[in-house]
C-alpha positions in Angstrom: 0.0 0.0 0.0 1.5 3.4 -1.0 1.7 6.2 1.3 -1.2 8.0 -0.8 -3.5 5.0 -0.2 -2.7 5.0 3.5 -4.2 8.9 3.7 -7.4 8.2 1.8 -10.7 8.2 3.8 -14.0 6.7 3.1 -16.2 8.4 1.0 -19.6 8.3 -0.7 -21.4 9.4 -3.6 -24.1 11.5 -3.8 -26.8 10.8 -6.4 -29.5 13.3 -7.5 -32.8 11.1 -8.3 -36.3 12.4 -8.8 -39.0 11.0 -7.0 -43.0 11.5 -7.3 -44.3 14.3 -5.1 -47.7 12.6 -4.8 -49.3 15.3 -6.9 -48.8 14.2 -10.3 -45.1 15.8 -10.6 -41.5 15.0 -9.0 -39.0 16.4 -6.8 -35.4 15.6 -7.0 -33.5 14.4 -3.5 -29.9 13.3 -2.9 -29.3 9.6 -1.9 -26.3 7.9 -1.0 -24.5 6.4 -3.9 -21.3 4.0 -4.2 -18.4 4.2 -1.7 -15.2 4.8 -2.5 -12.0 6.2 -0.9 -10.0 9.7 -1.5 -7.4 11.9 -0.4 -8.9 14.9 0.3 -6.2 17.7 0.3 -7.2 21.5 0.8 -5.3 24.2 -1.4 -3.9 26.4 1.4 -1.5 28.4 -1.4 -0.8 31.9 -0.2 -3.0 33.1 -3.8 -5.8 30.6 -2.2 -6.0 32.1 1.2 -5.9 35.5 -0.3 -8.6 34.3 -2.6 -10.8 32.8 0.2 -11.1 36.2 2.1 -12.3 37.9 -0.4 -15.0 35.2 -0.7 -13.8 32.7 -2.9 -15.0 29.1 -2.6 -12.2 27.0 -1.0 -10.7 24.1 -3.1 -9.7 20.9 -2.9 -7.4 18.4 -4.2 -9.0 14.8 -4.5 -6.9 11.9 -5.1 -8.7 8.3 -5.9 -7.3 5.3 -7.4 -7.8 5.7 -11.5 -10.8 3.4 -11.6 -12.9 5.5 -9.4 -13.7 7.9 -12.5 -15.4 11.3 -10.8 -16.6 13.8 -13.2 -17.6 17.2 -13.5 -20.0 18.4 -11.0 -20.0 14.8 -9.3 -20.9 15.3 -5.6 -19.8 13.1 -2.7 -19.7 13.4 1.0 -16.3 12.5 3.2 -17.9 10.1 6.1 -16.0 10.8 8.9 -17.3 14.1 9.0 -19.8 14.4 6.5 -18.1 17.7 4.3 -19.8 17.6 0.9 -17.7 18.6 -2.2 -18.6 19.1 -5.6 -15.8 17.8 -8.8 -14.6 20.7 -10.7 -12.7 18.9 -13.1 -12.4 15.2 -14.9 -10.6 11.9 -13.9 -9.5 11.6 -17.5 -7.3 14.8 -17.5 -5.3 13.9 -14.8 -4.5 9.9 -14.6 -1.4 8.0 -13.8 -0.2 6.1 -17.3 -1.1 2.9 -17.6 2.3 1.3 -16.8 2.7 3.1 -13.5 2.5 0.6 -10.4 0.4 3.5 -8.6 -3.1 3.3 -10.3 -4.4 6.9 -9.2 -6.0 10.2 -10.6 -6.7 13.4 -9.3 -9.3 16.0 -9.4 -9.9 19.6 -8.0 -13.0 20.3 -5.9 -15.1 22.9 -3.9 -16.6 22.5 -0.5 -20.3 22.4 -1.4 -23.9 22.7 0.2 -26.7 20.6 -1.1 -29.2 22.7 -2.5 -32.7 22.2 -0.1 
């Protein structure tokens, strides 16, 4: 097991599902989906700290195994603290080469609140 894999924590995808509203229409609800492991690293660069003070959303780097395949605007929850994140890039843009001994991929994400 690599150091990156040792840093991974349990996460769960949040799936947006339509359900009947009882009046002939429907509502959207968020349900737990597939579980996966990820390392969540906050961007704490000086530039990001300044941007956060100006109201920009906190950004994170998410590292997963290559086969997880996170996509733009996927939503997941970190199980240890319930924090929700929304993906702001695609796994295919930053995957380890097929011959690499450590099969990981990284994406960027932002803290997010599920709309009510």
